[in-house]
Structure formats: C-alpha cells, structure tokens
N, C-alpha and C positions, 0 to 999 in steps of 0.2 A: 666739718673739717676732715680732711681724709686720713685713712688709717696708714701708719708708717711702719715699715717692715725692718727688722734688724738684720744685718749682715751675719755671716757665720765665720767664714774664713779670712786669712790676712789679705788675699788678694781682692776679696770682696769689701773689706773694709777700707782698702786703698782706693778702690774704684769709686766707692760711694763719697769718700773724702774728696776725691777728684772732681766728681761729678757736681757736688755741692760748691766747691771752691771755684770752680773755672767761671760760671756766671758772675760771683761776687768779684772775682779778679778782673774780668773784663768791664764789669761796671764800675768798680772801685778805682781803676786806672784813670777813668774819666774824670773822677773828682778833682785829683790835683791838676788835671789837664786845664780845668777851668781857670785855677790859679796861674798855671803857667801862662795860659792865654792873656790873662790879666796883666801878669808880668811883662809878657811880651810886648802888649801893645802899650803900656805905661813906660817901658823901656825903650820906646821909639819916640817919646816926648822929648822936647828940648832940654829939659833939665832932669836930674836925678831926684829932684824934689817929689815928682809925680809918682815915681816908682817906690820911694820912701813913704810916701803918706799912703799909698795903696797897701803896702806891705804892714804898716801900722794899724790902719783901718781894718783891714782883713783879719789881722791878730786880735783885735778887739772883739769882732763878731765870732771868731773861733773861740775866744775866751768865755764869752756869753753863752754861745750855744753848746759848747762842750760840757759846761757846767750841767746842762739839761740832758746829757747823753744817757742818765739812767733812763729816760723815757724810751729809748731804744733797747739798751742792755738788759735792764730790768724786765721790760715786756718779753722780750725773746725767751729768756729764762724761765718765766712763769707759764708762759704758752707752752714750750717745749716739755716742761715738766707735767703739766695737765694733761697733754697728749700722750705722753710716756704712760701716765696712769689711768689712761683710757677714760678721761673725763673731758670731752670736746665742749660741753656747755661752760665749764669752769674756764677754759682755754679761750673762749669767746668773750666771757664777762671780764677777764684779765685784760684783753685787747681793747674793748670799749671803755674800760675804766681809764686806761692809758690815754686813749684818745681824747677823752673828756678832760683830763688834767692837762694835756698838751695845749688845748684851745685854751684854757684858763691862764697858764703860764705865758702863753704867746701874748695875751692881751697884757699881762703885767709888765712884759718888756717894753712893750709899746709906749705904756703910760710913763715908764720909768727911764725913757731914752735920754733925755737931757742929763740926767744925774749919772747914768752909765757911762756917757762919753766923756763928762768931766771926770769921773772917778778912773777911767782908763788912761786917759791923757795925763793924768796928774804927774806921774814919775817918768814921762816921756821928755827926754832932753833934745828937743827939735826946734827948728826954726819956726817963725810965725807963718812963713809961706807953706811949710809941711803941715803946720797944725790946721791952718785954713783949708787946705785940700782935703785933709783926713776928716774935717768936719762936714764937708760938702759930701763926701761919699757916705759917711754914717747916716745923715740925714735922710737919704734915700733908701739905703739897705734896710734900715731898721723896719720898714714896713713889711718885709718879708717873714718877721718874727712868727705870727701864727701858723703860717704855711710850713716853715722850717720844723717847728716843733711837732706839728702833726704828721710830717713826713718821718720823723724818727719813730712815732708810735706805730705807724704803718709798716715800716720796714722791720721794726722789732718784732711784730706778730707775723709778718711773712717768715722771717728768719727761723721763729719759733716753729713754724709750719712747715720748714725745710723746702719752702717754695722759692729757691734761689733763681730761678729763671724770671720769675716775676719781679723779684727784687733787681735783677739786671735790667728788665725793661723800665723800671721806675727810675733808676739811677741814670740810665741812657738818655730817657726824656729830660731829666733835670739838667744833666751836664752838657749833653750835645745842644740843647736849646741854649743854655747859657752861653756856650762857645759861639755859636751861630749869631746871637743876639748881640755879643760884644764886639764881633768883628764888624757886623753890620753897622752898628752904631758908630764904631771909630772910623770907618771908611766912608759912610755916607752922612754923617753929621759932624758938628764941631762941639759935641756936648762933653768931650774929654773924660774926665774921671766920674762925672755924673751918669754918663752912658754906661760905663762899667758896671756901676752900682744898679742901675735901672734894668740891666741885663739879667742880674742875678735875681732881682724881685720877681720879674715877669717869669722867670723859668722856674723858681720855686712854687709859684701857684699853678702854673701848668703842671707840674710834678704832683702837687698835691690833689688836683682833681683826677689825675690819672690814678693815683694811689687809692682814692675812695671808690673808683670805677673798679679796680683790680681786687680790693679786699671786700668790698660789699657782699657778693654771693655767700661768702665762708662765714659771715657773722651771725646770720639767722636772726635779723634783728626782730622781726616779727614776734619770736618767741620771748625776746627780753624786754620789749616794750609794748606791752599789752595795754597798760592803763597807767595813770599816774601813781598809784600805790605800788606797782610792780617796779618802779625806779628805786626802791629802798636799797636794793643790792648794789646800785652804783656807787652809793656813798656809805656802804657798809662799814662801819668803823674798824672791824676785825680785818677786813680785806685791805682796807686803805692803811692800817697800821702795818701790815705785812709788806705792801708795796713800798710805804715810805721807810720802813725799816731797811729795805733792800736799796731803795733809792738814795736815802740819807747817805748811806755808806759809800754808794757810787758817785752821790754828788760830791762828797768830800774827796774822794779818790781823783774824780775828774776835775775838780777844783784845783787839786794839787798838780796834776799833770799840766791843766791849762796855765797855772801859774808858772810852772816851769818853762813853757814855750814863751809866755809873757817875759819872764825875766831874761830868757835868751835874746828876745827883741830889744828890751831895754839896756841889756849890756851891750848889744851890738850898736844901738844909737849912741852909746857914750864913746863908741871907739870911730866916731865920724861917720859922714854920710856915705862914703864910698863902701866902708864895711857893712854898715847897714843894708845898703842895696845889695851888696854882693851876697850877704847872708841870707837875704830875702829869697834870691835865686836858688842858692843852696838848700834852703829848707824846702823849697818847692821840689826839688829833686828828691830830697828826702822823704817828703810826704808821698811821692810817686810810688817810691818802692814800698813804702809802710802801708799804703793803700792796698796795693798788689798782694802783699804778704797776708794781709788782713782777711784775705778770701779764706785762707786755712784756719785763721782764728773763728771766724765765722762758722766754718763747718765744724771744728771743735766744739763751739759753743752749743750748736743746736743739737749734735749728737750726744755731747755731755748731758745736756739738759733732759733729753729722751731718756737716756739710760739710767741716770739720776732718778727721774720720775718712776721708772719700772723697778728701781732697786736692783738693777743688773750690772754687778761690779766687772764682770767679764766684758760686756759690751762697752762700758766706759774706758777700761784699760786698752782696749783694741781701737777705739776711736782716738785716743790720745796718741798712741804709737802710729797710726796711719797719718794723722795731721802732722805730727813731728817729721815724718819721713818726707812728706812734700813740701813742708815748710822749709827744712834745711835745704833741699834741693834747689828751690826757687831762690832762697836767699843767696846761695852760691852763685846763681846765674846773674843776680843783680849786681853782686860784686864785681864779676867778670865783665859785664857790660859797662858799668860805670867807670872801671878801671882802663878799659880799652878806648872808650868813646865819650867819657865824661866831659872833657873840654869842648867837643864839638856839640854836645847837647846843651851845654852851658851857653855857648856862643849863639844858639838858635833864639835864647830868650832875652838878649839884650844886644845893642848895638854900641854901647857906651865903652869906649876902649880902657878907661882906667877901672871899671868894673871887671871887665873880661881879664884884665892883667892880675888884678888882685885875687881872682878866683883860682889862679893856677897854684897859688900857695897853699890854698885849704881845701881843694877839691878832694884830696885823698882821703880825708876824714869822712867823706859822703860816700866813697867808694867802699870802705870797709863797714859801714854802718849796718847794712843789713844783716850781716853775720852776727852781729852783737844784738841787734834789736829783736830779731825774730823769736828769741827765747820769750821775751816779755810779751809779745803779740799772742803766742800760742797759749802761755798760761793764763793770760787775760781772758780768752776766749774759754778755757776750760773752768775757771773759777766763775764766769758769768753763767755759764750753763748751769752749773751747781747751785747758783745763787749764794755762793760763800763769798758774800761781798765785804765782810768785815776784815778779812784777811787781804783783801785788794785795798781797803782804805788804809790799814796800818802800813802795809808794805810801800804804798805812795808815799804816806807821811815821812817815812824813813828815807825813802829814795829823794824826795824834794829836798829834805835837809841836808843830805849829803851832797846833792847838786849845787845848791846856793853856797854851802861851805867851800866846796871845791872851786867854784867860779870866783868868789872872793879871793882865795888864796891864789889861784892860779893866773887868772886874767890880769892883774898888774905885772905880773911876772913874764908872761909869754903872749899877752894880747889875745888876739882871737884864736889861737891854737889853744890857749888855756880854756876859752868859751867851749870849743869842741870836745875838749877832753873832758870838761865837767859833763856835757851832754851824754858821753859813753860811760861815765860813772853813774849818771841818772839810769840809763837802760840797764846796766848790769846789775845794778841794786835792785831794781824792779824784779828781774828774773831771778835773784838769788832768794830774796824775801818769799816770793811766791813758790819757787821751788822747795823751799824749807817747809812751807806749809802744805804743799801738795798731798802728803799723805792722809790729811785731815779728809779730803773729799772722797777717799776711798772708806772712810770709817763709818759705814752705814750697814743696816741689815739687809741682807738679799731676800 
C-alpha cells in the first residue's frame, strides 16, 4: 500500500479534499441515478402499484444492506489509521478480514430471505397487488447479497487507502451497468418489475469482480496466506473484538438510520398510494444530493483516519475545516438547483399526473434539505475516520427517538408536511449530538 503525504497549507488541504471528493461525487451521483431510473421506468407502468412496490422493495433492501454498512465504514477507518501509523501489513489484514466477514454475512442474508421479507412487510399498509409485486422484486434482488456486501468491504479499503479514482471506477461500473440493463430489459422484454431487480443483481456481480481485480495487487496475499497455520490472524479474537466493537456501534447507528427511512416509508404508505409514490420520487431527489455531498464526508473520513493514526491534531483540524468549506458550498449549490429546477426534475421521473400535482406541495422541503443535512454527513465522516463509533451510535438513538416522536405528533396534524418536518428534526439532531461530542476526537496525545 502506497505512502500518503500530508498537506501543510490551507490551500493544499482544500485541494486535497477537493481531489479526493470529486471522484466520489461523480461516482456517488450515479448511485441514486439507478433508483431514479427504476422510478422513471416503473412510473411509466399503467398503475401506481408498480412504483409503490418498487419503492417498498428497494427500501427493504436498503434497510437490510445499510445495517451492514459497518463493513465499509469500519474498514475505511481501520485501514486509514493503519496507514497513518505506517503499518501497511495491518491495513492489509484489516481489509482481508472485512472481506471474509462480508462473504459470511452475504450467505446469511440469502438463507434468511423469506423471513426478512415477511418481517419487512409486516407493518406495511399496502394492497395485495403491491405486496405481490414487491415479493416478485425481492425474490430476485436478494441473490445479489454476497456481491453487495463484498463491494462494501472493497470500497471501504479503497477509501482508507485514499484511492478515490478506483472507487469512482467501481461505482461507475456498478451503477451505469445497472442503468443500462434496466433500460434494456424494460424496452426489450416484458419482464417488468422482475427485469428491474435482475438488472441490479447482474450489475452487483460485475462490480464485485471489478473490485477484486482493482484491489488484488495492494493486498499482498502471498505474505498473508502462506499455509493453513498462518490463517490464525484472520480470526484473531482481539482483532475481531476490535472490529466488532466498531462494527456493533455502527450496526446500531445504521440500524437506527435505516429504521428512520423505513418509518418514513411506512408513514407515507398510511397517507395513501399517491403520497407514497410522490415521497418515493422525492426521496430519490433527496438521495441524489446526499450521495453527492457524501463525497466530502468520504474525504473527511480518510483524512481524519490518517491524521488520527499519525496522532497529528493539526492535520485532523485542517482536514475538517477544508471538508466543511467544500461541503457547505456544494450544499448551497444543490439548494439553488432544486429551488429553480425541482419541478422539472420531478416531472422527468414520472408521467402520472396525480403524483406530479402532489409533488408541488412538498417539493420545497427537498430544496432546503441539503443545507440542513450536510452537517450530519460531514460529522459522520469525521467520526468514522477516527473510529469514534460509540458517539455515532448514541447520537443516532437520540435522533431516531426524536424523529419518531415528532412524526407521531405532527403527521396527524399536518399530514405529509409533518413527515418532512420530522425528517428535518432527525437530521438536525444528528448534527447537534455529534457536534457536541466532536471535541472528544481531538483528545489524544500528539
């Protein structure tokens, strides 16, 4: 693994953050594009049931996979800190351990698929038609589980290595192939919602293979897998305990975040099929901005981890300042774009008049959201890089509690406006709790 040099001036720090963030931004904006294309394709079906079923099934998978987000986040922090401490072998072993765990968890998801679907649909208030379509999608998409989790570990390693261009290449392979296959299956076959799911499965395995090829040379496998006895490091209890301590906190944090978006979908379903379909499109716009802004969170993540591993407080502070500068600038840009062109963007994703008309009432919530959410994204990156995951866990528990309490209180009073107001409370609470605990990250010996 290559040596990483530390910037010294403010302009160098901003340049480093920008160079690290731009490939992630370019690749990340293709992530919600796949959802947007899925939404646009299903939005052209004869009934809103297809759009609603796709939204529900996609939410179920997001809920499942986000729970295992620690495979990416925990890996990037550990790899970055290992390289900051000039211990490349430890970085390689952290990466390989995460890959092995990803494969194990992927198999568990495959085996538990029927139970997961039943649990996910338990609280959904939907028609029999929507339920059947969601089941059809789920039964195909679940076969991508091992590939999806392996990609998490590979991307986490690449982020920890500050190899953002390779992350971009991997994400482009994943998402552009997904988009191309979705459009091809929709236009050339009559597979419908099954074709949308199958396109995702194929693209996940293509990206997994590409990721293995990209990462392979940097892992120095020969030195780690000499003979059977040499594998003891892979399941070393101390290292696994460290990984699972970090991972368990991230697991709970991500479970709470997933529960928040799941709750958002459940509450939308109770407001009717038109509101559910409208919110499904609005959430895609929300995710588009979030994935782009996450580029600066990723930059903060790897730079914070590297500085933390070196015990360099000055570098850590400068990385945070540079990431905040760019994050706020791009959040403002998204707010302006959504404010001016939000209706046109929404109309591109569905032809259903009742959904288009409904969106005009709530679109301004999405326009302002980047300025509200960017703080929690940046702080997430900082805390992940420093592997201060306990604070992330606690902050998210508080934020989820406030979100659910707010939605229970506000939705009966002002319907969908109350739901989106509750989302704002969720994001502000995440930022405020992590901001309160931020000084703890600086509390180490230089």
